[in-house]
C-alpha positions in Angstrom: 44.8 15.0 -89.7 46.1 16.3 -93.0 47.6 19.6 -92.0 48.1 20.8 -95.6 44.5 20.1 -96.5 43.3 21.9 -93.4 45.5 24.9 -94.2 44.3 24.9 -97.8 40.6 24.9 -96.7 41.3 27.8 -94.3 42.9 29.8 -97.1 40.0 29.1 -99.4 37.4 30.2 -96.8 39.0 33.5 -95.9 38.9 34.9 -99.4 42.1 33.4 -100.8 45.7 34.6 -100.9 44.9 38.1 -102.0 42.8 38.7 -98.9 45.5 37.8 -96.4 47.5 40.7 -94.9 49.6 38.8 -92.4 49.6 35.6 -90.3 51.2 34.4 -87.1 50.4 32.0 -84.3 50.5 31.8 -80.5 50.5 28.6 -78.4 47.0 27.5 -79.4 45.7 29.9 -82.1 46.3 30.8 -85.7 46.1 34.6 -85.9 45.2 36.2 -89.2 44.7 39.7 -90.4 42.6 39.7 -93.5 41.6 42.6 -95.8 37.9 42.0 -96.1 36.0 40.1 -93.3 33.0 39.8 -95.6 35.0 37.3 -97.7 35.5 35.0 -94.7 33.1 32.1 -94.1 33.2 31.6 -90.3 30.8 28.7 -90.5 32.8 26.8 -93.1 36.0 27.3 -91.1 34.4 25.9 -88.0 33.6 22.7 -89.9 37.2 22.1 -91.0 38.9 19.1 -89.4 41.0 20.1 -86.4 39.4 23.5 -85.8 38.2 23.9 -82.2 36.8 27.4 -82.5 36.8 30.5 -84.6 36.3 34.1 -83.5 37.0 37.7 -84.5 38.9 40.0 -82.2 39.5 43.7 -83.1 41.4 43.5 -86.4 42.1 39.8 -86.3 40.6 36.4 -87.2 41.8 33.8 -84.7 41.3 30.1 -85.2 41.8 27.7 -82.3 43.7 24.5 -83.0 45.5 23.7 -79.8 49.1 23.2 -78.7 51.3 21.4 -81.2 48.7 21.3 -84.0 48.7 25.1 -84.6 52.4 25.1 -85.4 52.0 22.5 -88.2 49.0 24.1 -89.7 50.7 27.5 -89.7 53.8 26.1 -91.5 51.6 24.7 -94.2 49.4 27.9 -94.3 52.2 30.3 -95.0 53.5 28.1 -97.8 50.0 27.9 -99.4 49.3 31.6 -98.9 52.8 32.6 -100.2 53.5 34.9 -97.3 56.4 35.2 -95.0 56.1 34.3 -91.3 55.2 37.2 -89.1 55.6 37.7 -85.3 52.5 38.2 -83.2 53.7 41.7 -82.6 53.7 42.4 -86.4 50.2 40.9 -86.6 49.0 43.1 -83.7 50.3 46.2 -85.5 48.7 45.3 -88.7 45.4 44.6 -86.9 45.7 47.9 -85.1 45.1 49.8 -88.3 41.6 48.3 -88.5 40.6 49.1 -84.9 38.5 51.9 -83.5 40.2 54.5 -81.3 38.8 53.1 -78.1 39.9 49.5 -79.0 43.3 50.7 -79.9 43.5 52.6 -76.6 42.4 49.5 -74.6 44.9 47.3 -76.4 47.7 49.8 -76.0 47.1 49.9 -72.2 47.1 46.2 -72.2 50.4 46.1 -74.1 51.9 48.5 -71.5 50.7 46.7 -68.4 50.6 43.0 -69.3 54.4 42.7 -69.5 54.6 44.0 -65.9 52.3 41.3 -64.6 55.1 38.8 -63.6 56.7 41.5 -61.4 53.4 42.4 -59.8 52.5 38.7 -59.3 55.8 38.0 -57.7 55.4 40.9 -55.3 51.8 40.1 -54.6 52.5 36.4 -53.9 55.3 37.4 -51.5 52.9 39.7 -49.6 50.4 36.8 -49.3 53.1 34.3 -48.2 54.4 36.7 -45.6 51.0 37.4 -44.2 50.2 33.7 -44.0 53.5 32.9 -42.3 53.0 35.7 -39.7 49.5 34.3 -39.0 51.0 31.0 -38.1 54.2 32.3 -36.5 53.6 35.9 -35.2 57.2 36.3 -33.9 58.5 36.1 -37.5 57.5 39.7 -38.0 60.3 40.8 -35.7 62.9 38.7 -37.5 65.6 39.8 -40.0 64.3 37.3 -42.6 60.9 39.0 -42.5 62.6 42.4 -43.0 64.4 41.1 -46.1 61.4 39.4 -47.6 59.2 42.4 -46.9 61.7 44.5 -48.8 61.4 42.1 -51.8 57.6 42.1 -51.6 57.0 45.8 -52.1 59.9 46.6 -54.4 57.7 46.4 -57.6 55.1 48.6 -56.0 57.6 51.2 -54.8 59.2 51.5 -58.2 56.1 50.8 -60.3 56.3 54.1 -62.3 59.8 53.1 -63.6 58.5 49.7 -64.7 55.5 51.3 -66.4 57.8 53.9 -68.1 60.1 51.2 -69.5 57.2 49.1 -70.8 55.5 52.2 -72.2 58.7 53.3 -74.0 58.9 49.9 -75.6 55.2 50.1 -76.8 55.5 53.6 -78.1 58.8 53.1 -79.8 60.9 55.3 -77.5 64.3 54.6 -75.9 63.7 52.3 -72.9 66.4 54.0 -70.9 65.1 57.5 -71.5 61.7 56.2 -70.5 63.2 54.8 -67.3 64.7 58.3 -66.6 61.2 59.9 -66.9 59.9 57.3 -64.5 62.7 58.1 -62.1 62.0 61.8 -62.3 58.4 61.2 -61.2 59.4 59.4 -58.0 62.7 61.3 -57.3 63.6 61.5 -53.6 63.7 65.3 -53.8 59.9 65.2 -54.4 57.7 64.5 -51.4 56.6 60.9 -51.3 53.0 60.8 -52.4 52.1 58.2 -49.7 53.3 60.7 -47.0 51.1 63.6 -48.1 48.1 62.6 -45.9 49.9 63.0 -42.6 52.1 65.9 -43.7 51.9 69.3 -42.0 52.7 71.2 -45.2 53.3 70.3 -48.9 56.2 72.1 -50.7 55.3 74.1 -53.7 57.1 76.1 -56.4 56.3 78.5 -59.3 56.0 77.0 -62.8 56.1 78.6 -66.2 57.6 81.8 -65.0 55.2 82.2 -62.1 52.1 81.5 -64.0 50.9 79.1 -61.4 52.2 76.8 -58.6 52.7 73.1 -58.5 53.1 70.8 -55.5 56.5 69.1 -55.3 54.9 65.6 -54.7 56.0 62.4 -56.3 53.8 60.1 -58.4 54.0 57.0 -56.3 50.7 55.2 -56.8 50.0 56.7 -60.2 50.0 54.9 -63.6 48.2 57.0 -66.2 50.5 60.1 -65.8 53.5 57.9 -66.5 52.0 56.4 -69.6 51.1 59.9 -71.0 54.5 61.3 -70.2 56.4 58.5 -71.9 54.0 58.6 -74.9 54.9 62.2 -75.3 58.6 61.5 -74.7 58.6 58.8 -77.4 56.8 61.0 -80.0 59.3 63.9 -79.3 62.3 61.6 -79.4 61.3 60.1 -82.8 60.6 63.6 -84.2 64.0 64.9 -83.0 65.8 61.9 -84.6 64.3 63.0 -87.9 65.3 66.7 -87.8 68.5 66.8 -85.7 71.7 66.3 -87.8 73.2 62.9 -87.4 76.5 64.4 -86.1 74.9 65.8 -83.0 71.9 63.6 -82.7 73.5 61.4 -79.9 73.9 64.5 -77.7 71.0 66.8 -78.6 68.1 64.3 -78.9 68.4 62.7 -75.4 69.1 66.1 -73.7 66.1 67.9 -75.3 63.9 64.8 -74.9 64.5 64.5 -71.1 64.5 68.3 -70.5 61.3 69.0 -72.3 59.4 65.9 -71.2 60.6 66.2 -67.6 59.5 69.7 -67.2 56.1 69.1 -69.0 55.6 66.0 -66.8 56.0 67.8 -63.5 54.1 70.9 -64.5 51.3 69.7 -66.8 51.1 65.9 -67.5 51.5 64.9 -63.9 49.1 67.3 -62.2 46.4 67.0 -64.9 46.4 63.3 -65.5 46.8 62.3 -61.8 43.6 64.3 -61.2 41.9 62.4 -64.1 43.2 59.1 -62.8 42.0 59.7 -59.3 38.6 60.5 -60.7 38.6 57.2 -62.6 39.7 55.1 -59.6 37.2 56.8 -57.3 34.5 56.1 -59.9 35.5 52.5 -60.1 35.6 52.1 -56.3 32.2 53.8 -56.1 30.7 51.4 -58.6 32.2 48.4 -56.9 31.1 49.4 -53.5 27.5 50.4 -54.3 25.1 49.2 -51.6 24.1 45.5 -51.6 26.8 44.7 -54.2 24.7 46.0 -57.1 27.7 47.7 -58.7 30.0 44.7 -58.4 27.2 42.5 -59.8 26.9 44.8 -62.8 30.7 44.6 -63.4 30.6 40.9 -63.2 27.8 40.7 -65.7 29.5 42.9 -68.3 33.0 41.6 -67.9 32.6 38.8 -70.5 31.0 41.1 -73.1 34.0 43.4 -72.8 36.2 40.4 -73.6 34.2 39.8 -76.7 34.5 43.5 -77.6 38.2 43.3 -77.1 38.5 46.2 -74.6 39.2 44.1 -71.5 42.9 44.9 -71.7 42.1 48.2 -70.0 41.4 46.4 -66.8 45.1 45.8 -66.3 45.6 49.6 -66.0 42.6 49.8 -63.5 44.0 47.0 -61.4 47.5 48.5 -61.4 46.0 51.8 -60.3 44.0 50.2 -57.5 47.0 48.4 -56.1 49.3 51.4 -56.4 46.7 53.7 -54.8 45.4 51.5 -51.9 47.4 48.3 -52.0 44.1 46.4 -52.6 42.8 45.1 -55.9 39.0 44.8 -55.5 38.6 44.2 -59.2 40.3 40.8 -59.3 37.5 38.8 -57.4 34.9 40.3 -59.8 37.0 39.1 -62.8 37.3 35.7 -61.2 33.6 35.4 -60.8 33.1 36.3 -64.5 35.8 33.8 -65.6 34.5 31.0 -63.5 31.0 31.7 -64.7 31.9 31.3 -68.3 33.9 28.1 -67.4 31.0 26.6 -65.5 28.6 27.3 -68.4 31.0 25.6 -70.9 31.4 22.7 -68.5 27.6 22.2 -68.3 27.4 22.2 -72.1 30.3 19.7 -72.3 28.5 17.3 -70.0 25.1 17.7 -71.5 25.8 17.7 -75.3 25.8 14.6 -77.3 28.0 16.2 -80.0 31.4 14.6 -79.6 33.3 17.5 -81.4 31.6 20.1 -79.2 32.2 18.0 -76.1 35.9 17.7 -77.0 36.2 21.4 -77.3 34.1 22.5 -74.4 35.6 20.4 -71.6 39.2 21.6 -71.9 38.0 25.1 -72.6 36.0 25.1 -69.3 39.1 23.9 -67.3 41.1 26.7 -68.9 38.6 29.3 -67.8 38.8 28.1 -64.2 42.5 28.9 -64.4 41.8 32.4 -65.7 42.0 32.0 -69.5 38.5 32.4 -70.9 39.0 33.0 -74.6 38.6 29.3 -75.6 35.4 29.0 -73.5 33.9 32.3 -74.6 34.8 32.3 -78.3 35.1 28.6 -78.9 31.9 27.5 -77.1 29.7 29.9 -75.2 29.3 32.7 -77.7 28.5 30.2 -80.5 25.4 28.9 -78.6 24.5 32.2 -76.9 22.6 30.7 -74.0 25.7 29.3 -72.2 27.3 32.8 -72.6 24.3 34.4 -71.0 24.3 31.8 -68.2 28.0 32.6 -67.6 27.1 36.3 -67.4 24.4 35.6 -64.8 26.7 33.4 -62.7 29.4 36.0 -63.0 27.1 38.7 -61.7 26.0 36.5 -58.8 29.6 35.7 -57.8 30.6 39.4 -58.2 27.6 40.2 -56.0 29.2 38.2 -53.2 32.6 39.9 -53.8 30.9 43.3 -53.4 29.1 42.2 -50.3 32.3 40.9 -48.6 34.6 43.6 -49.9 37.4 41.2 -50.7 40.5 42.1 -52.7 43.8 40.8 -53.9 47.4 41.8 -53.3 48.4 41.7 -57.0 46.9 41.5 -60.5 47.3 39.3 -63.6 46.0 36.1 -62.2 42.4 35.0 -61.5 40.4 31.8 -61.0 41.9 29.0 -58.9 45.4 30.6 -58.9 43.8 33.7 -57.3 43.9 31.9 -53.9 47.6 32.8 -53.9 46.9 36.5 -53.7 43.8 36.5 -51.5 45.3 34.7 -48.5 43.4 37.0 -46.1 40.0 36.2 -47.7 40.2 32.6 -48.5 36.7 31.7 -47.3 35.1 34.7 -49.0 37.0 34.0 -52.2 35.8 30.4 -52.2 32.2 31.6 -51.8 32.7 33.9 -54.8 33.9 31.0 -56.9 31.3 28.6 -55.6 28.3 30.9 -56.2 29.6 31.8 -59.7 30.1 28.2 -60.6 26.8 26.8 -59.3 24.6 29.5 -60.7 26.3 29.4 -64.2 26.4 25.6 -64.3 22.7 25.2 -63.4 21.5 28.0 -65.6 23.5 26.7 -68.6 22.3 23.2 -68.1 18.7 24.4 -68.0 18.9 26.7 -71.0 21.1 24.6 -73.4 19.7 22.1 -75.7 21.6 20.3 -78.5 20.9 22.0 -81.8 22.6 22.5 -85.1 25.4 25.1 -84.5 26.7 27.1 -87.4 29.0 25.0 -89.6 28.4 21.7 -88.0 26.0 18.8 -88.1 23.5 18.2 -85.3 24.0 15.2 -83.2 22.0 12.2 -84.4 18.9 11.4 -82.4 18.3 7.9 -81.1 15.4 6.1 -82.7 
């Protein structure tokens, strides 16, 4: 493969050097922000040697090459385009200017919650491991080792508002440590623990805004959206103060005013209002998922893949974090698994049935990736190009999610789906297997029945035997 020739063809088919705003790459994909999408020939790019898939996400053109190859193509591309190398964060920011409000909101929530995933996964896996060990050896629950490990397992959930606050401060450009302080204020020990409210005889209250109304002195354990809103305001206020406060006293005045104003507004306005909003959203999600006969869960499983295509699926991280913080149970994860496995199985059926070697080489690894929870290669590189496999994946995802709704299973963490999901569904292994099995079989069979080799955009049809 001639990497320079490939890079040159890409440049030529996206409108040339003048149409390029920025470029970066991740482990497998070249990520481009271009000025005018109309000047981009997606079909021609798909036909370039080495390209395994092309798709648009909000504000970005992403070209799949695979690990190792993408680095070499990128190095040649930035030389040909005459641009400097950009980080994926810089590309994301450039792309953000071309997104709608709702897409920017979804991506922002993803940017806040995705970095927290390792902490949530670690805690969730520890919960699963402890539960499994106690099933095998019940006496362990009385041991000192269990006490220590249990402390580890819920640490991320107990202090989740602080983790969210730090991540949000980074996303919104605020001081990370001031963000942490806001998170600490929201779960301060002087506030009544939110998880203790249900069994409490009375809830302490005090007057706010000079007696205008009363607020409950309750912490925000189990809440996520109020933290994000509070830190967003904190970051905007801090940046504004940095501009207007004289440099001589900026170090003292800005942190003081930022914490004082944000803290008071958080406990008196942001917290009460947005915790009410968040509770409504979570109750609505739970209501939908638990509709009789699994109808709501099936609907969610069907529309999950289209939301990935629309680029708004990052908002699910906030939903999952809220579900876990609120109830300790993530009922969304099995639905996401059903949708992901469905798209993977549909791509696998295509890979096994097609006679086109290039499509087969792309679809097979893409399907395996989907079974592990990474669906973009399967969706954008294969299924959405041929439509019918994509629809088959939606049907299978709906059927698998239907089983999830019937059985009411959930996970102890978020951030992982597919086969790795067994690690955080240890109490529902049989049901989880059923969800995966139904999604796989229905999607595979439907895709096999619907798909026929045909000329896809930008490629030659497979030759027929005489």
